[in-house]
Structures are given as C-alpha cells and as structure tokens.
N, C-alpha and C positions, 0 to 999 in steps of 0.2 A: 842585163838592158830588157829596159821593158819599151815595143813599140806602139804610142794608140793610134791607132790607123785611121782614126776616126779625122788623126788630125796630118794626114799626109796628104797631099794639095794632091787634085784629080792627075793631071801633066805627068806626075812620079808613080804612080796607078799603072798608070798608062805603059808609062818606059816600063815598069816592072814584070807589067805581063809577056812586056813585046822580045824581052829577057826569057820568062818562064817556056816561051813558045819557039824563041830559037835553037833554046841547049837543053830542053824537055818537052822535047813536040808530046807524049802522052799523057802528060799532063793536061794540057788543053782538052783530049778525046774524053779522056776519065770529065773531067767539070763538064763536058756536054752530055757527055750520059746522064750522070745527075741533075742536070739541067731538063731534063730532057724527060726524069722517073717523075720532078718533080710536076711538071706540067698533068703529065698522065694520072696524075695522083687527084683524089677530091678537095678539092680548094675547102679550109676552115675559116671563118671569122675569120677576118686580125685584124687589132682594136691600133687605128693608131700610136707609130713606134718615139715612146717619147728618151732622151739621151739622157739613159742607165747612170742613174747615182752612182759617185766613185768614193767607194769608201778609203780615206786616207788613213795610212796605220798613226797607230800611236807609239809613242813611246813608253818608258816602263811609271812614266809617272805619272803621263796619261792615262795611260790603264788602270792605276788602283786607285787617279779621282773617278771614271765614271764605275767602279766599280763598289766603293762605297756609297758612290749614289744611286745608283741601286738601288745594293742598301736600304737606304734609308725609305726609297721609293716604296721597295714590299714593306715596313714594316710601318709605312702611314699607310699603304693599306690591309693590311692585318689589323690597323691597332681600329682603326674606318670598317671596319668588317665585322670588326669582334664587339665593337660600338663600347669602350673601353681608351681611356687617352692611354695608361698605363703600355708599356714595348713588351710583346709578347714573346712566352721563353719559346728559343728555334724548337723546330718540330724532332730535332737529337736528344733533345734535355725531353721535354715529350715522352720520344718513347719508351725512355732508361728513366721514367715514372712509373710507365704502368711493367717496370720488364717487372 
C-alpha cells in the first residue's frame, strides 16, 4: 500500500511528527542537522514547483495500444523525413541487406 503524502491532512502529519519525536528522539536531531546543513549551503535559484504529473499504470491492453500508436508515429516521422509516402523498411532489414 502506498501513501500519497500530499493527501494527508496537516494535522495528521503533525501527530505523526509528535509520535516520532516521542518514541524516536534521535530522528529529530538528525532532521535538525540536515536542515542546518541545507541552510549553510549556498542556495540555487528555485523554480516554482508545480504538482508533479503522476503516471497511471497501464494494463496489458493499454500498453499494447500505446506501443502500436508509438510505432505508427515513428513510421509517419520516417515517411515524412524520407519524402516518400511508402512505409520505410525497418533498420534491421536495412542492415541485413548491406551485409
């Protein structure tokens, strides 16, 4: 089971923090030291963070459909760059012809 930390309410996060402090106080010291090290290091210009886009796992059928779509896109690109409307031979076939 995974937990998306951004969906956890702030009050719950503070309760978790208090529990960690109570039962494992050395963690608080380690976090404090890491925070101090970050404060001491030079800061780089930060870009505003947006919520990262999450990838939904695909099932087998969706994966096969996506693969076929990508293959068609590559074929269209190859036809466009070759100046021909005929599908190009695969690169493996070309290598065998040259050998």
